LUMLOZA-484248 format. One line per field, with one value per residue: z, y, x of N, C-alpha, C in turn; residue in one letter. Coordinates in steps of 0.001 Angstrom, whole numbers, plus 500000, padded with zeros to 6 digits. Last residue first. Layout:
LUMLOZA-484248
n.z <- (Z; ...)
n.y <- (Y; ...)
n.x <- (X; ...)
ca.z <- (Z; ...)
ca.y <- (Y; ...)
ca.x <- (X; ...)
c.z <- (Z; ...)
c.y <- (Y; ...)
c.x <- (X; ...)
resn <- (a; ...)
END
This chain:
LUMLOZA-484248
n.z <- (471208; 474393; 475982; 476510; 478284; 480237; 480428; 481087; 483387; 484918; 484352; 484890; 487916; 488710; 488485; 489795; 492611; 493987; 496203; 499262; 500223; 498313; 495782; 497085; 497105; 494554; 492903; 493724; 492979; 490518; 489737; 490806; 489093; 486875; 486959; 487716; 485038; 484070; 484482; 483792; 481176; 478838; 476322; 473018; 473801; 474371; 473121; 472832; 474721; 476704; 477286; 478967; 480348; 482020; 482991; 484973; 486583; 487871; 489151; 491153; 492424; 493669; 495423; 496260; 496363; 496239; 498583; 500120; 498664; 499426; 502454; 502560; 501351; 502996; 506237; 508501; 508935; 506673; 504619; 505979; 506227; 503519; 502072; 504000; 505764; 503863; 502695; 504765; 506231; 504853; 501381; 498814; 498089; 496272; 494487; 493133; 492423; 490612; 488629; 487890; 486567; 484368; 483372; 482992; 480936; 478825; 478259; 477045; 476320; 476876; 480005; 483614; 485896; 487982; 490426; 491752; 491372; 493714; 495638; 496393; 496853; 499152; 500957; 501085; 502217; 504591; 505704; 505200; 507645; 509567; 509625; 510712; 513059; 514524; 514176; 515353; 518047; 517984; 517244; 517953; 519666; 521687; 521934; 523126; 525498; 527283; 527629; 526431; 525727; 524261; 522686; 523793; 525382; 523375; 522714; 524994; 525150; 522824; 521467; 518534; 517431; 515474; 514090; 514036; 515563; 513716; 512247; 514453; 515545; 513269; 513233; 515672; 515786; 513797; 514605; 516846; 515817; 514808; 516870; 518112; 516221; 516152; 518522; 518292; 516309; 517504; 519795; 518851; 520908; 521468; 521331; 523874; 523959)
n.y <- (497263; 495206; 493448; 491495; 492386; 492036; 489070; 488723; 489803; 487936; 485666; 486368; 486835; 484537; 483214; 484585; 484407; 481234; 481161; 482117; 483785; 486239; 485564; 485968; 488063; 489811; 488403; 489922; 492300; 492518; 492022; 494085; 496082; 494738; 495627; 498602; 499232; 498539; 499954; 502319; 502563; 499853; 500332; 500371; 498591; 500527; 502655; 505234; 506777; 506857; 503990; 504562; 506734; 505186; 503421; 504895; 505996; 503640; 502797; 505305; 504503; 502320; 503100; 506392; 506577; 503764; 503251; 504983; 503448; 501007; 501308; 502011; 500003; 498050; 498810; 498481; 495805; 494334; 496189; 495917; 492619; 492498; 494182; 495186; 493131; 491397; 492831; 493255; 491250; 492229; 493086; 492976; 494900; 495281; 493181; 494123; 496761; 496173; 494648; 496397; 498469; 496900; 497333; 499462; 499659; 498630; 500086; 502520; 503545; 505272; 506533; 506305; 505179; 502874; 502801; 505180; 504284; 502144; 503077; 504911; 502851; 501906; 503815; 504593; 501956; 502496; 505086; 503792; 501975; 503059; 504661; 502904; 502116; 504643; 504683; 501968; 503174; 506605; 509096; 510147; 511870; 511581; 508942; 508499; 509726; 508614; 506419; 507581; 505611; 503531; 501874; 499675; 500931; 501680; 498768; 497777; 499168; 498826; 495253; 492920; 491273; 492384; 492929; 490798; 490113; 491415; 493596; 494769; 495733; 497069; 499196; 500521; 501373; 503175; 505283; 505748; 507206; 509315; 510762; 511523; 513500; 514884; 516109; 517104; 518866; 520706; 521415; 521540; 520514; 522057; 520592; 520148; 521311)
n.x <- (497272; 497645; 497276; 498867; 500680; 499237; 499569; 501888; 502593; 501691; 502732; 505554; 504438; 504185; 506260; 508265; 507303; 505849; 503504; 503721; 502054; 503031; 502216; 499048; 499110; 499892; 498001; 495721; 496497; 496644; 493463; 492791; 493775; 492504; 490065; 490196; 490710; 488890; 486449; 487320; 487971; 486999; 489473; 491428; 494355; 497817; 498767; 497741; 498418; 496208; 496635; 498816; 497797; 496551; 497698; 498941; 496966; 495794; 498389; 498602; 496440; 496492; 498411; 496627; 493788; 492930; 493779; 491182; 489270; 489551; 488860; 486531; 484837; 485405; 486491; 488490; 489134; 488860; 490358; 492627; 493671; 493891; 495207; 497252; 498282; 499102; 501015; 502853; 504077; 507830; 507306; 505914; 504981; 507170; 507047; 504653; 505621; 507607; 506069; 504213; 506474; 506650; 504610; 503815; 506256; 505482; 503293; 504488; 507615; 509275; 508076; 508259; 508787; 509104; 510180; 508784; 506385; 506096; 507220; 505290; 503043; 503957; 503798; 501161; 500567; 501367; 500365; 497308; 497782; 498125; 496121; 494307; 495355; 494716; 491873; 491188; 491822; 491694; 491947; 495391; 497052; 495788; 495810; 498534; 499022; 496823; 498896; 502303; 504972; 506140; 505111; 504732; 502560; 500605; 500083; 498938; 496518; 495409; 496005; 495704; 494207; 492949; 494965; 498189; 500487; 502237; 501155; 500496; 503203; 504596; 502480; 502873; 505278; 505024; 502754; 504231; 506562; 504985; 503898; 506578; 507341; 505319; 505259; 508320; 508030; 506451; 507568; 510715; 513794; 516410; 520031; 522260; 525656)
ca.z <- (470844; 473891; 475943; 475571; 476708; 480051; 480980; 479632; 481630; 484718; 484223; 483936; 486728; 489079; 488092; 488669; 491858; 493199; 495086; 498303; 500568; 500126; 496851; 496045; 498268; 495648; 492512; 493896; 494609; 491185; 489288; 491629; 490579; 486444; 487289; 489320; 486626; 483333; 484858; 485230; 481947; 479846; 477063; 473835; 473094; 474312; 473364; 472043; 473601; 475692; 476617; 477965; 480026; 481422; 482071; 483931; 485907; 486563; 487943; 489943; 491516; 492630; 494654; 496071; 495914; 495100; 497535; 500199; 498692; 498517; 501840; 502700; 500518; 501492; 505393; 507896; 509502; 507067; 504125; 505698; 507542; 504118; 501142; 503098; 506321; 504961; 501538; 504712; 506409; 505414; 502924; 499761; 498530; 497611; 495538; 494019; 493244; 492036; 489280; 488300; 488053; 485468; 484028; 483459; 482463; 479502; 478381; 478480; 476153; 475809; 479137; 482620; 486176; 486674; 489394; 491666; 490919; 491986; 495108; 496340; 495429; 497953; 500489; 500371; 501159; 504136; 505206; 504601; 506207; 508747; 509672; 508981; 512637; 514322; 513440; 514054; 517694; 518939; 517957; 517218; 518113; 521607; 522200; 521935; 523769; 527106; 526414; 527672; 525251; 525228; 521956; 523204; 526037; 524182; 521566; 523953; 526612; 522934; 522678; 519195; 518815; 516860; 513992; 513666; 515930; 514299; 511461; 513705; 516608; 513804; 511898; 515481; 516269; 513674; 513200; 517359; 516682; 513734; 515825; 518579; 516523; 514879; 518028; 519376; 516089; 516616; 520102; 518925; 520119; 522226; 521196; 522824; 524424)
ca.y <- (497406; 496404; 494667; 490621; 492436; 493369; 490037; 488285; 490470; 489487; 485577; 485864; 488352; 485670; 482911; 484782; 485418; 482423; 481258; 481207; 482225; 486335; 485369; 484780; 487698; 490089; 488180; 488570; 492420; 492489; 490657; 493144; 496063; 494629; 494291; 497476; 499203; 498326; 498187; 502292; 502731; 501303; 499763; 501341; 499112; 499335; 501617; 503783; 506559; 508154; 504534; 503919; 507011; 506269; 502850; 504140; 506779; 504422; 501989; 504569; 506043; 502529; 502306; 505724; 507822; 505060; 502839; 504591; 504960; 500954; 500769; 503154; 501321; 497727; 498329; 500148; 496873; 494071; 496151; 497165; 493855; 490875; 493360; 495966; 494385; 491111; 491718; 494446; 491738; 491581; 494034; 491919; 494368; 496287; 493671; 492491; 496225; 496992; 494437; 495885; 498971; 497066; 495858; 499004; 500561; 498187; 498948; 502561; 502257; 505092; 506212; 506625; 506902; 503265; 502105; 505178; 505665; 501876; 502172; 505433; 504151; 501113; 503366; 505419; 502214; 501170; 505026; 505107; 501708; 502671; 505590; 503373; 501568; 504258; 505308; 502128; 502037; 505322; 509008; 509471; 511904; 513067; 509317; 507729; 510603; 510156; 506071; 507480; 506490; 503959; 503007; 499286; 500217; 502664; 499704; 496997; 498980; 500007; 496214; 493914; 491136; 492229; 494303; 491325; 490016; 490373; 492154; 494495; 494805; 496138; 498141; 499747; 500193; 502012; 504015; 505321; 506349; 508296; 509913; 510657; 511960; 514642; 515459; 516021; 517924; 519960; 521036; 522198; 519791; 521716; 521371; 519925; 521537)
ca.x <- (496867; 498739; 496231; 497656; 501141; 499487; 497989; 501466; 503080; 500765; 501369; 504746; 504808; 502724; 505321; 508507; 506931; 506957; 503704; 504637; 502052; 503066; 503326; 499736; 498537; 500680; 499252; 495617; 496643; 498015; 494585; 491985; 494513; 494108; 490149; 489351; 492204; 490473; 486851; 487190; 489202; 486471; 488889; 490228; 493690; 496628; 499906; 497481; 499601; 496568; 495567; 498794; 499107; 495706; 497016; 499850; 497895; 495365; 498105; 499557; 496356; 495742; 498952; 498628; 494979; 492911; 494359; 492933; 489636; 489706; 490229; 487015; 484960; 485579; 485504; 488011; 488546; 488097; 489146; 492451; 493022; 493346; 494685; 496747; 497400; 497980; 499856; 502441; 502940; 506602; 507473; 506738; 504311; 507285; 508658; 505029; 504509; 507671; 506911; 503755; 505577; 507684; 504937; 503220; 506387; 506459; 502830; 503680; 506686; 508763; 509441; 507165; 508439; 508070; 511045; 510674; 506458; 506367; 508504; 506373; 503000; 504006; 505190; 502242; 499911; 501736; 501758; 498266; 497578; 499866; 497354; 494071; 495299; 495749; 492203; 490957; 492804; 491105; 490652; 494700; 497009; 495905; 494406; 497740; 499564; 497016; 497491; 501101; 503602; 506865; 505756; 505568; 503702; 501214; 500537; 499976; 497644; 495813; 495299; 496684; 494573; 492093; 494485; 496798; 499533; 503170; 501727; 499517; 502090; 505225; 502778; 501706; 504967; 506096; 502858; 503382; 506899; 506143; 502921; 505178; 507962; 505791; 504489; 508246; 508501; 505812; 506440; 509341; 512754; 515364; 518559; 521615; 524701)
c.z <- (469073; 471729; 474953; 475528; 476340; 478940; 480101; 479134; 480454; 483623; 483921; 482941; 485370; 488150; 487985; 487913; 490454; 492199; 494825; 497498; 499686; 500707; 497674; 496493; 497775; 496837; 494374; 493529; 494626; 492383; 490444; 491571; 490796; 488004; 487016; 488739; 487764; 484737; 484524; 485747; 483828; 480824; 478029; 474744; 473997; 473897; 473549; 472032; 472539; 474453; 475949; 476598; 478178; 480253; 481302; 482595; 484385; 486107; 486817; 488721; 490397; 491827; 493359; 495020; 495981; 494979; 496333; 499166; 499017; 497743; 500478; 502381; 500906; 501318; 504190; 506573; 508974; 508130; 505330; 505514; 507089; 505380; 502098; 501815; 505060; 505721; 502900; 503261; 505998; 505982; 503779; 501148; 499652; 498719; 496680; 494862; 494080; 492622; 490825; 489572; 488411; 486690; 484649; 484100; 483262; 480808; 479329; 478807; 477698; 475343; 477998; 481536; 484488; 486747; 488113; 490148; 490435; 490900; 494046; 495335; 495281; 496477; 499140; 499774; 499776; 502397; 504632; 504600; 505148; 508025; 508698; 509010; 510817; 512957; 513095; 513401; 515836; 518102; 518696; 518145; 517724; 520065; 522070; 521417; 522975; 525513; 525959; 526850; 526565; 525284; 522889; 522625; 525109; 524799; 522590; 523233; 525840; 524342; 522502; 520682; 519486; 517803; 515722; 514360; 515658; 515140; 512466; 512972; 515603; 514914; 512637; 514364; 516161; 514473; 513599; 515674; 516720; 514836; 514803; 517835; 517431; 514813; 517025; 518845; 517489; 516250; 518907; 519672; 520466; 520784; 521418; 522697; 523122)
c.y <- (496741; 495910; 495265; 491898; 492047; 493513; 491091; 488984; 489626; 489836; 487115; 485909; 487862; 486769; 483915; 484378; 485694; 483153; 481635; 480945; 481309; 484385; 485531; 484429; 486449; 488900; 488623; 488242; 491071; 492217; 490965; 491633; 494448; 495244; 494149; 496282; 498913; 497992; 498066; 500555; 502200; 500976; 500489; 500159; 499517; 499413; 500033; 502483; 505595; 508208; 505710; 503734; 505845; 506553; 503769; 503518; 506170; 505221; 502945; 503779; 505854; 503260; 502304; 504656; 507480; 506224; 503297; 503896; 505350; 502644; 500981; 502572; 502122; 499250; 498517; 500117; 498054; 495077; 494872; 496816; 494980; 492030; 492706; 495163; 495572; 491998; 491848; 493926; 492470; 491936; 492681; 492153; 493047; 495769; 494748; 493109; 495193; 496835; 494812; 494999; 497912; 497862; 496116; 497691; 500049; 498471; 497943; 501220; 501973; 504646; 506037; 506889; 507260; 504850; 502033; 504003; 505586; 503322; 502212; 504526; 504414; 502199; 502245; 504671; 503408; 501428; 504102; 505082; 502772; 501924; 504925; 504619; 502023; 503573; 505552; 503278; 501832; 504180; 507865; 509095; 511030; 512550; 510671; 508350; 509878; 510225; 507385; 506829; 506446; 505615; 503715; 500277; 500303; 502128; 500775; 498293; 498684; 499631; 497583; 495185; 491725; 492007; 493819; 492280; 489966; 489273; 490969; 493308; 494124; 495217; 496603; 498580; 499235; 501214; 503136; 504442; 505115; 507130; 508980; 510125; 510883; 513147; 515030; 515340; 517088; 519207; 520160; 521294; 520947; 521485; 520886; 520662; 521028)
c.x <- (497398; 497517; 496694; 496596; 499797; 499507; 498202; 499720; 502823; 501465; 500873; 503555; 505038; 503250; 504482; 506912; 507135; 506986; 504953; 504385; 502660; 502742; 503607; 501360; 499173; 500678; 500212; 497264; 496501; 497574; 496155; 493630; 494086; 494581; 491671; 490250; 491531; 491182; 488175; 486970; 488853; 487198; 488002; 489483; 492247; 495271; 498716; 498092; 499040; 497611; 495496; 497696; 499338; 496756; 496311; 499109; 498704; 496019; 497082; 499111; 497560; 495681; 497808; 498447; 496563; 493693; 494154; 493592; 491210; 489942; 490769; 488450; 486048; 485718; 486022; 486838; 488004; 487822; 488088; 490972; 492383; 492472; 493484; 495473; 497023; 497696; 499084; 500861; 502234; 505357; 506899; 507435; 504873; 505943; 508271; 506340; 504790; 506765; 507460; 504901; 505022; 507349; 505977; 503712; 505069; 506657; 504162; 503289; 505873; 507697; 508128; 508504; 507918; 508370; 510051; 510995; 508423; 506824; 507978; 507354; 504056; 504235; 504917; 503268; 501085; 501712; 502352; 499257; 497608; 499128; 498157; 495656; 495221; 495984; 494114; 492022; 492588; 492062; 490810; 493865; 496253; 496235; 494988; 496656; 498862; 497214; 496900; 499711; 503007; 506171; 506481; 506065; 504916; 502747; 501270; 500735; 499088; 497338; 496066; 495402; 495885; 492832; 493808; 496002; 497854; 501623; 502039; 500038; 500909; 503684; 502723; 501513; 503597; 505465; 503670; 502869; 505532; 506145; 503818; 504304; 507432; 506424; 504473; 506434; 508667; 506339; 505929; 508397; 511663; 514499; 517508; 520440; 523345)
resn <- (s; r; l; g; n; l; v; a; a; l; v; a; m; c; d; s; r; p; t; g; e; s; v; a; l; a; a; r; d; f; t; a; g; l; l; t; v; l; a; a; i; p; l; p; r; i; a; g; a; s; l; a; a; e; i; g; e; r; l; t; r; g; a; h; q; a; d; i; a; e; a; e; a; m; g; l; v; a; p; a; e; i; l; l; l; r; s; r; g; p; a; a; m; a; d; l; y; a; e; g; g; v; i; l; d; a; v; p; d; i; g; g; p; a; a; r; e; v; a; e; a; v; a; q; s; e; t; v; v; v; a; r; f; l; a; r; k; d; a; f; h; h; y; l; a; g; r; t; v; g; a; a; a; v; l; d; p; t; g; t; e; a; y; g; r; e; v; f; l; q; r; a; v; a; i; l; a; t; t; t; s; e; s; r; e; r; n; t; r; r; e; q; m)
END
């Protein structure tokens, strides 16, 4: 006999399915070219179900961005849990970031479409809670340990984050990952005190 799912389980299942389908379609077609009829058809739900879970297509896109950002942060945290050398941890975290951003379509979703659709401030706020947070924590650990020269942390996080993002875009466009990592490691090692 099959167990009945609770309303909450059905709701979570529908939300998860919508986010997964939306991610796939936003990667394949882009945000502008993906309509809500496409989303509900691919997810196998009604338009009413879509609007029950998300206010509009933009809200669903935002949920995709948050989910993708969480996945990147989790990959970085798994790879660089913190060790004896905070700069080495930043380098390992950078490698994990590039690997995580190499998921098909992820760089475009997070670095191009998210700022365009959500606005730069909202896209940056989402990043600050996830991948940007991991970078900030890594830099704070390195500063606290005296492993890197004392520099203004906000500027350091912003500029290193931009460097990592550009590297992820370059890799997604065909630049060898090893070339980008060589430069990123040189930059991070250059910060050592």
